[in-house]
C-alpha positions as CSV (number, residue, x, y, z in Angstrom):
1,M,150.7,274.6,135.7
2,I,154.4,274.7,135.0
3,P,154.8,277.1,132.0
4,I,155.9,275.2,128.8
5,K,158.4,278.0,128.2
6,K,160.1,277.1,131.5
7,V,160.4,273.5,130.5
8,K,161.8,274.5,127.0
9,A,164.3,276.9,128.6
10,I,165.6,274.2,131.0
11,L,166.0,271.7,128.1
12,R,167.6,274.3,125.9
13,S,170.2,275.2,128.6
14,Y,171.4,271.6,128.5
15,G,171.1,271.3,124.7
16,L,168.2,268.8,125.0
17,K,164.9,268.2,123.2
18,P,162.2,265.7,124.1
19,K,163.0,262.3,122.7
20,K,160.0,260.5,121.1
21,K,161.8,257.1,121.1
22,L,162.0,257.3,124.9
23,G,158.4,258.4,125.3
24,Q,159.3,261.7,126.9
25,H,156.3,263.8,127.9
26,F,156.8,266.1,130.8
27,L,154.0,266.5,133.3
28,L,153.1,270.2,133.9
29,D,150.3,270.0,136.4
30,E,151.7,270.7,139.9
31,R,148.4,270.2,141.7
32,L,148.2,266.8,140.1
33,M,151.7,266.0,141.4
34,E,150.6,266.9,144.9
35,R,147.5,264.7,144.6
36,L,149.6,261.8,143.4
37,A,151.7,262.2,146.5
38,D,148.5,262.4,148.6
39,H,147.2,259.2,147.2
40,A,150.5,257.4,148.2
41,Q,150.1,258.7,151.8
42,L,153.8,259.5,152.0
43,S,155.7,260.0,155.2
44,E,159.3,260.3,156.4
45,R,159.5,256.5,156.8
46,D,159.0,256.0,153.0
47,V,161.5,255.3,150.3
48,V,159.9,256.3,147.0
49,L,160.8,255.3,143.5
50,D,160.3,257.9,140.7
51,A,160.7,255.9,137.5
52,G,161.5,258.1,134.6
53,A,162.2,261.3,136.7
54,G,162.6,263.6,133.7
55,L,163.3,267.1,134.8
56,G,162.5,266.3,138.4
57,F,159.3,268.3,139.0
58,L,157.5,265.4,140.6
59,T,160.7,264.3,142.3
60,E,160.8,267.6,144.1
61,V,157.3,267.0,145.4
62,L,158.2,263.5,146.6
63,A,161.4,264.7,148.2
64,R,159.5,267.3,150.3
65,R,157.1,264.6,151.6
66,S,159.1,261.4,152.0
67,G,162.2,260.1,153.7
68,K,164.1,259.3,150.5
69,V,163.5,259.3,146.8
70,L,165.2,257.1,144.1
71,A,165.0,259.2,140.9
72,V,165.7,256.9,138.0
73,E,166.3,258.3,134.5
74,I,167.7,256.6,131.4
75,D,168.5,259.8,129.5
76,R,172.0,261.0,130.3
77,G,171.2,264.6,129.4
78,L,168.2,264.7,131.7
79,V,170.4,263.1,134.4
80,R,172.7,266.1,134.2
81,A,169.8,268.4,134.6
82,L,168.4,266.4,137.6
83,R,171.8,266.5,139.4
84,D,171.9,270.3,139.0
85,R,168.2,271.0,139.7
86,L,167.9,268.6,142.8
87,A,171.3,269.3,144.3
88,G,169.7,271.0,147.3
89,Y,167.7,267.8,148.3
90,Q,169.9,265.6,150.4
91,N,167.2,262.8,150.4
92,V,167.2,262.4,146.6
93,R,169.4,259.7,145.0
94,I,169.7,260.1,141.2
95,I,170.3,256.8,139.4
96,E,171.1,256.7,135.7
97,G,169.8,253.7,133.8
98,D,166.9,251.6,132.7
99,V,164.7,251.2,135.8
100,L,163.9,247.7,134.8
101,K,167.5,246.7,134.6
102,V,169.7,248.9,136.9
103,P,170.3,247.6,140.4
104,L,168.2,249.5,142.9
105,P,168.1,249.8,146.7
106,S,164.9,248.6,148.3
107,F,161.9,250.9,148.3
108,N,158.3,250.6,149.6
109,K,156.4,253.0,147.4
110,T,156.4,254.3,143.8
111,V,154.9,257.5,142.5
112,S,155.7,258.0,138.8
113,T,154.6,259.3,135.5
114,P,156.6,256.7,133.6
115,P,157.3,256.7,129.8
116,Y,154.4,255.1,128.0
117,N,156.7,252.7,126.2
118,I,157.7,250.9,129.4
119,I,154.4,251.1,131.5
120,S,153.2,247.6,131.0
121,R,156.5,246.0,131.7
122,L,157.0,248.4,134.7
123,I,153.7,247.3,136.2
124,F,154.6,243.6,135.9
125,W,158.0,244.3,137.4
126,L,156.5,246.4,140.3
127,L,153.9,243.8,141.1
128,D,156.6,241.2,141.4
129,R,158.9,243.5,143.5
130,P,159.4,242.4,147.1
131,G,158.9,245.1,149.7
132,L,156.6,247.3,147.6
133,D,153.4,248.4,149.4
134,V,151.9,251.1,147.2
135,A,152.3,252.3,143.6
136,V,150.7,255.4,142.2
137,L,151.2,255.7,138.4
138,V,149.9,257.8,135.5
139,V,149.1,255.4,132.7
140,Q,147.4,255.4,129.3
141,E,143.6,255.4,129.5
142,E,143.4,252.1,127.5
143,L,145.9,250.4,129.9
144,A,143.8,251.6,132.9
145,R,140.8,250.0,131.4
146,R,142.7,246.7,131.1
147,L,143.8,246.8,134.7
148,V,140.2,246.7,136.0
149,A,138.4,244.9,133.1
150,E,135.7,242.3,133.6
151,P,135.9,238.8,132.1
152,N,134.6,238.3,128.6
153,T,135.4,241.9,127.6
154,D,137.9,243.1,125.0
155,D,140.1,244.7,127.7
156,Y,140.3,241.6,129.9
157,G,143.6,239.7,129.8
158,R,146.9,238.8,131.4
159,L,147.5,242.2,132.9
160,T,144.0,242.2,134.5
161,V,144.6,238.8,136.1
162,T,148.1,239.5,137.2
163,A,147.2,242.8,138.8
164,Y,144.2,241.3,140.6
165,Y,146.4,238.5,141.9
166,R,149.0,240.9,143.3
167,A,147.1,244.0,144.4
168,D,143.9,246.0,144.8
169,V,143.7,248.4,141.9
170,E,141.9,251.7,142.1
171,V,141.3,254.2,139.2
172,L,141.9,257.6,140.8
173,E,141.3,260.4,138.2
174,P,141.6,261.2,134.5
175,V,144.7,263.1,133.3
176,P,144.0,264.9,130.0
177,R,146.8,264.9,127.4
178,D,147.1,268.7,127.7
179,R,148.6,268.3,131.2
180,F,151.8,267.2,129.4
181,W,154.3,268.7,127.1
182,P,154.8,267.6,124.4
183,Q,151.2,266.4,124.4
184,P,150.9,262.6,123.9
185,D,148.4,261.2,121.4
186,V,146.1,259.7,124.2
187,D,144.6,260.8,127.5
188,S,145.9,259.2,130.7
189,V,144.6,258.1,134.1
190,A,146.1,258.0,137.5
191,V,145.8,254.6,139.1
192,K,146.8,253.2,142.5
193,F,148.0,249.7,143.4
194,I,147.9,248.4,147.0
195,K,149.9,245.2,147.3
196,R,148.2,242.4,149.3
197,P,148.3,238.6,149.7
198,A,146.8,236.7,146.8
199,P,143.0,236.4,147.1
200,F,143.0,232.7,146.2
201,K,145.3,229.7,146.6
202,V,147.9,228.9,144.0
203,L,150.1,225.8,144.4
204,D,152.8,226.9,142.1
205,E,153.0,230.6,141.5
206,D,155.5,230.5,138.7
207,L,153.4,227.9,136.9
208,F,150.2,230.0,137.5
209,L,151.7,233.1,136.0
210,A,153.2,231.2,133.1
211,L,149.9,229.6,132.3
212,V,148.0,232.9,132.5
213,R,150.5,234.3,130.0
214,G,150.2,231.3,127.7
215,L,146.4,231.0,127.9
216,F,145.8,234.6,127.1
217,S,147.9,234.2,124.0
218,H,144.9,232.2,122.8
219,R,142.2,234.1,124.6
220,N,139.4,233.3,122.2
221,K,140.1,229.5,122.1
222,M,138.5,226.9,124.3
223,V,140.5,226.1,127.4
224,R,141.4,222.6,126.3
225,R,143.0,223.8,123.1
226,A,144.6,226.9,124.6
227,L,146.0,224.9,127.6
228,R,147.5,222.3,125.2
229,L,149.2,225.0,123.3
230,A,150.4,226.8,126.5
231,L,151.8,223.6,128.0
232,A,153.5,222.7,124.7
233,A,155.1,226.2,124.7
234,L,156.4,225.5,128.2
235,G,158.1,222.3,126.9
236,M,155.7,219.6,127.7
237,D,155.4,216.7,125.3
238,E,152.6,217.3,122.8
239,Q,150.7,214.1,123.6
240,D,151.0,214.6,127.3
241,A,149.8,218.2,126.9
242,R,146.8,217.1,124.9
243,K,145.8,214.4,127.5
244,L,146.2,216.8,130.4
245,A,144.3,219.6,128.7
246,E,141.3,217.3,127.9
247,G,140.7,216.7,131.6
248,A,141.2,220.3,132.8
249,P,138.6,222.2,134.7
250,H,136.6,224.6,132.4
251,A,137.8,222.7,129.4
252,T,134.9,223.8,127.2
253,R,134.9,227.4,128.1
254,R,136.7,230.3,126.3
255,V,139.8,231.6,128.0
256,R,138.4,235.2,127.9
257,E,135.4,234.1,130.0
258,L,137.4,232.8,132.9
259,M,137.6,234.5,136.3
260,P,141.1,234.7,137.9
261,E,139.9,232.1,140.4
262,D,139.1,229.8,137.4
263,L,142.6,230.2,136.0
264,A,144.0,229.4,139.4
265,E,141.9,226.2,139.5
266,I,143.3,225.2,136.1
267,A,146.9,226.0,137.2
268,N,146.4,224.0,140.4
269,Y,145.1,221.0,138.4
270,V,148.1,221.1,136.1
271,S,150.4,221.3,139.1
272,E,148.8,218.3,140.7
273,Q,148.8,216.3,137.5
274,M,152.5,217.0,136.9
275,K,153.4,215.8,140.4
276,Q,151.5,212.6,139.8
277,A,153.1,212.0,136.4
278,P,155.7,209.2,136.3
279,T,159.3,210.5,135.9
């Protein structure tokens, strides 16, 4: 474990303190960092993203085990520390900015302990990222449950379906809160995403993902009502949305009960009906 006093000393030397608004919690467990890299099966051919690089402890592990590391950090003070601490690594590129907004070179793997306040958005962004093969992330325990939830459970939702559509998700190991400083309020879990082709046919991917989002905004409603509301939110005429929703597959089931394949069936039905509609 990296001594807390070492982390405090580094921060103090740059006049820094952990910023709660940025969700800054520094991982101290060096053995865990090595295991995260193991799970990603890194090699010299890999370009790895470290989203929220912090003080660069994990970045150093990745730099020793991969061809190139993109260390992205939004906190300007921590960027100064990263540039000094990682100056000896020629294969590390430090990028200042919001990882979800700043232009990035292509990368094929991600190994990160990202700030909690961006993890959900980061996962959606990564799953949609071309060229990504593997992501190993430390996420909140509650979010990990959502990623692998079964239908008709409280944790099942848009994140579950989108992750299943894009990747195989594996829960790796628990990460207790005392592995960080400052300690977060919740325990965490390491998870792995392996990108793969979709396991079912979707006629219009953008429509499918939009409907998944819209339907799970009304997860406890029957499909015919939730679909009408989702279609109206996408700009369809209210009367047309009602008519289309009445004839949808699984119309009398609750949204929360639907398998991802059922949602794809609904989206494909909508796509076909929209093609047949007079213009």
